C-alpha positions as CSV (number, residue, x, y, z in Angstrom):
1,M,111.1,43.7,-31.8
2,S,108.3,46.1,-33.7
3,T,109.4,48.4,-31.3
4,E,112.9,48.6,-31.5
5,P,114.0,50.9,-34.7
6,N,117.3,49.2,-34.6
7,C,116.3,45.5,-34.4
8,K,113.0,46.4,-37.2
9,K,114.9,47.7,-39.7
10,F,117.0,44.3,-40.3
11,Y,113.7,42.4,-41.1
12,D,111.6,43.2,-44.1
13,T,109.0,41.0,-42.5
14,P,108.6,39.9,-38.9
15,P,110.4,36.7,-38.2
16,L,109.2,33.5,-37.4
17,P,109.3,32.1,-34.1
18,E,112.6,29.3,-34.6
19,A,110.6,26.4,-32.1
20,S,110.5,24.0,-34.8
21,V,112.7,25.1,-38.2
22,T,113.1,22.9,-41.3
23,G,115.6,22.9,-44.1
24,P,116.3,21.5,-47.1
25,G,114.2,17.7,-47.6
26,N,112.7,18.0,-44.0
27,V,115.8,18.0,-42.3
28,L,114.8,19.8,-38.4
29,Q,117.3,22.8,-37.7
30,N,118.5,24.4,-34.3
31,V,118.7,20.9,-32.8
32,I,120.8,19.0,-30.0
33,V,121.7,15.5,-30.3
34,Y,122.8,14.5,-26.8
35,I,123.5,10.4,-25.4
36,S,122.1,11.2,-21.8
37,E,123.7,7.9,-20.3
38,G,126.2,5.4,-21.6
39,A,128.6,7.5,-23.8
40,P,132.6,7.2,-22.8
41,D,134.5,9.9,-20.4
42,E,136.3,12.2,-21.6
43,K,138.0,15.0,-21.2
44,P,136.7,18.8,-21.4
45,S,137.3,20.7,-24.8
46,T,139.4,23.2,-24.3
47,G,138.8,24.8,-28.2
48,P,138.7,27.8,-29.0
49,V,135.4,30.6,-27.2
50,V,132.1,29.5,-28.8
51,Q,130.9,33.0,-30.1
52,I,126.9,34.2,-30.0
53,S,126.0,37.6,-31.4
54,Q,122.8,39.5,-30.4
55,R,122.0,40.8,-34.0
56,G,118.7,41.8,-35.0
57,C,118.0,41.3,-31.7
58,R,118.2,37.9,-32.3
59,Y,120.5,35.4,-30.8
60,T,123.1,34.3,-33.4
61,P,123.0,31.0,-34.2
62,H,119.5,30.4,-32.5
63,E,120.9,27.2,-30.5
64,V,125.1,26.3,-29.7
65,T,127.0,23.7,-28.0
66,A,129.7,23.7,-25.4
67,E,131.0,21.8,-22.5
68,A,131.2,22.4,-19.2
69,V,134.1,24.9,-18.7
70,Q,134.5,26.1,-21.7
71,E,134.0,29.3,-22.8
72,V,131.2,31.3,-24.6
73,G,131.2,35.0,-25.6
74,I,128.6,37.1,-25.9
75,K,128.7,40.1,-28.5
76,N,126.3,43.0,-29.0
77,D,126.2,43.5,-32.6
78,D,123.5,46.3,-32.2
79,S,123.1,49.8,-31.9
80,V,121.2,49.3,-28.8
81,T,121.6,47.9,-25.3
82,H,120.5,44.3,-24.6
83,S,120.4,42.4,-21.3
84,I,121.8,38.6,-21.0
85,H,119.7,36.7,-19.1
86,T,121.5,32.9,-19.2
87,L,118.4,30.6,-17.3
88,A,120.6,28.1,-16.1
89,H,119.4,25.7,-13.0
90,A,122.5,23.4,-12.3
91,N,124.6,26.6,-12.3
92,A,124.9,30.0,-11.3
93,E,122.0,32.7,-13.2
94,W,122.5,35.8,-14.3
95,N,121.7,38.5,-15.6
96,R,123.3,41.6,-17.2
97,S,123.2,44.4,-19.2
98,Q,125.8,44.3,-22.6
99,P,125.4,48.0,-23.9
100,P,126.5,48.6,-27.9
101,G,130.0,48.0,-28.2
102,T,131.2,46.7,-25.1
103,P,133.6,43.2,-25.4
104,P,132.0,40.5,-25.0
105,V,130.4,38.7,-22.0
106,V,132.5,36.0,-21.6
107,I,130.9,33.1,-19.9
108,R,131.7,29.8,-18.5
109,Y,129.8,26.9,-16.5
110,D,131.4,24.1,-14.4
111,R,128.2,21.4,-14.5
112,P,126.8,20.9,-17.6
113,E,123.5,21.7,-18.8
114,F,120.6,23.0,-21.2
115,I,120.5,26.4,-20.4
116,R,117.9,29.5,-21.7
117,V,119.7,32.5,-23.1
118,E,117.2,35.6,-23.6
119,C,117.5,39.2,-23.9
120,E,114.6,40.6,-21.5
121,L,114.9,44.1,-23.1
122,H,113.6,42.7,-26.1
123,P,111.9,39.5,-25.9
């Protein structure tokens, strides 16, 4: 981020990694809890698109959840081009460029899994 002035301007000091973040009362932030076995079968959500933004060379929010087949929109709020690289395993992995000012990229996966998403232009 320090080499990209358009992203660096969002921060007075370099942002810390968000692998482990605590909030008031030391509660954990950016955590997803799921039931791996024994949950009742339910129909997937057909709710609105889950939105993720790239702003200041960071994905916001840092963690999101979506049902399999639910749409996730990723938009670029920065003035620089980003890439969207989904590191999926059970679903198709892909990498797409997203220039500033373009419409959100909408993705949807058929199988449930945890999917890491990164920008390869701005680590």
